[in-house]
C-alpha positions as CSV (number, residue, x, y, z in Angstrom):
1,M,59.3,129.0,126.9
2,S,55.7,128.4,127.9
3,E,52.7,129.0,125.6
4,R,51.6,131.8,127.9
5,S,54.8,133.8,127.5
6,V,54.8,133.3,123.8
7,N,51.3,134.8,123.6
8,K,52.6,137.9,125.6
9,I,55.3,138.4,123.1
10,K,53.1,138.0,120.0
11,A,50.2,140.1,121.4
12,P,51.5,143.6,120.4
13,T,52.2,142.3,116.8
14,A,48.7,141.0,116.5
15,I,47.2,144.3,117.8
16,H,49.3,146.3,115.3
17,Q,48.1,144.0,112.5
18,R,44.5,144.4,113.4
19,A,44.9,148.2,113.6
20,G,46.1,148.2,110.0
21,R,49.8,148.4,110.8
22,R,52.3,145.8,109.6
23,G,54.0,145.2,112.9
24,G,56.2,148.2,112.9
25,S,56.0,151.3,115.1
26,T,56.2,155.0,114.3
27,T,59.2,155.5,116.4
28,K,61.2,153.0,114.3
29,F,60.1,154.8,111.2
30,K,61.1,158.2,112.7
31,Q,64.5,156.8,113.7
32,A,65.0,155.4,110.2
33,V,64.2,158.8,108.6
34,I,66.5,160.6,110.9
35,S,69.4,158.2,110.3
36,T,69.1,158.7,106.6
37,I,69.3,162.4,107.0
38,A,72.6,162.4,109.0
39,P,74.3,160.2,111.4
40,P,73.3,161.1,115.0
41,L,76.9,161.6,116.2
42,E,77.6,164.0,113.3
43,W,74.4,166.0,114.1
44,Y,75.4,166.2,117.8
45,R,78.9,167.2,117.0
46,L,77.9,170.0,114.7
47,T,75.2,171.3,117.0
48,E,77.7,171.5,119.9
49,N,80.4,173.1,117.7
50,S,78.0,175.8,116.3
51,R,76.7,176.6,119.8
52,N,80.2,176.7,121.2
53,V,81.4,179.1,118.5
54,L,78.4,181.3,119.0
55,N,78.8,181.4,122.7
56,A,82.5,182.2,122.3
57,V,81.7,185.1,120.0
58,I,79.2,186.4,122.5
59,V,81.6,186.2,125.4
60,T,84.6,187.6,123.5
61,S,82.7,190.5,122.1
62,A,81.4,191.4,125.5
63,K,84.9,191.2,127.0
64,E,86.4,193.3,124.2
65,E,83.7,195.9,124.6
66,I,84.5,196.2,128.3
67,K,88.2,196.5,127.5
68,E,87.5,199.2,124.9
69,T,85.2,201.2,127.2
70,S,87.8,201.2,130.0
71,K,90.4,202.9,127.8
72,P,91.0,206.6,128.3
73,H,90.0,207.3,124.6
74,P,87.6,204.5,123.5
75,D,86.9,203.9,119.9
76,K,83.2,204.5,119.4
77,R,83.0,202.6,116.1
78,R,84.6,199.5,117.6
79,I,82.2,199.6,120.6
80,D,79.3,199.8,118.2
81,Y,80.7,197.0,116.1
82,L,81.2,194.8,119.2
83,K,77.6,195.5,120.4
84,S,76.1,194.7,117.1
85,L,78.2,191.5,116.9
86,Y,77.0,190.5,120.4
87,I,73.4,191.0,119.3
88,E,73.9,189.1,116.0
89,A,75.5,186.1,117.7
90,Y,73.0,186.1,120.5
91,D,70.1,186.1,118.0
92,A,71.7,183.4,115.9
93,A,72.2,181.2,119.0
94,R,68.5,181.6,120.0
95,K,67.1,180.9,116.5
96,S,66.1,177.3,116.4
97,S,66.0,177.1,112.6
98,N,69.8,177.6,112.6
99,F,70.1,174.1,114.0
100,E,67.8,172.2,111.7
101,S,70.2,171.4,109.0
102,L,73.8,170.3,108.8
103,E,74.6,172.8,106.1
104,K,73.3,175.8,108.1
105,M,75.3,174.7,111.2
106,K,78.5,174.3,109.0
107,E,77.9,177.9,107.7
108,I,77.5,179.2,111.2
109,V,80.8,177.6,112.4
110,K,82.7,178.8,109.3
111,H,81.3,182.4,109.5
112,Y,81.6,183.0,113.2
113,Q,84.9,181.2,113.6
114,A,86.5,183.7,111.2
115,I,85.0,186.5,113.3
116,L,86.3,184.9,116.5
117,R,89.8,184.7,115.1
118,S,89.7,188.4,114.1
119,L,88.5,189.3,117.6
120,S,91.3,187.3,119.1
121,L,94.0,188.9,117.0
122,A,92.8,192.5,117.5
């Protein structure tokens, strides 16, 4: 390796040291903080699971509402329940704070999975 290429490699480190940094970058620091909070794959898995469950509740409640309204004698209370469930799940899916912690996402999956099961059985 020539001296010229060595200087190119060392130059960013020297600039960081002159600027008061110790050779590290802020992106490495952010990655280290994120990795101590939760493994990235776990975060991704829970985000996808919670979004999928919420979307399934939204779709299922809309389908069930259509089925109920097409009956000769629809149940008004069930239709109101399905409408409110649709709005609740839609709002939860749009609220970004629901996806900021693993615990909150686990709660969403647990809560809405039970509702989805009850809709599927009804």
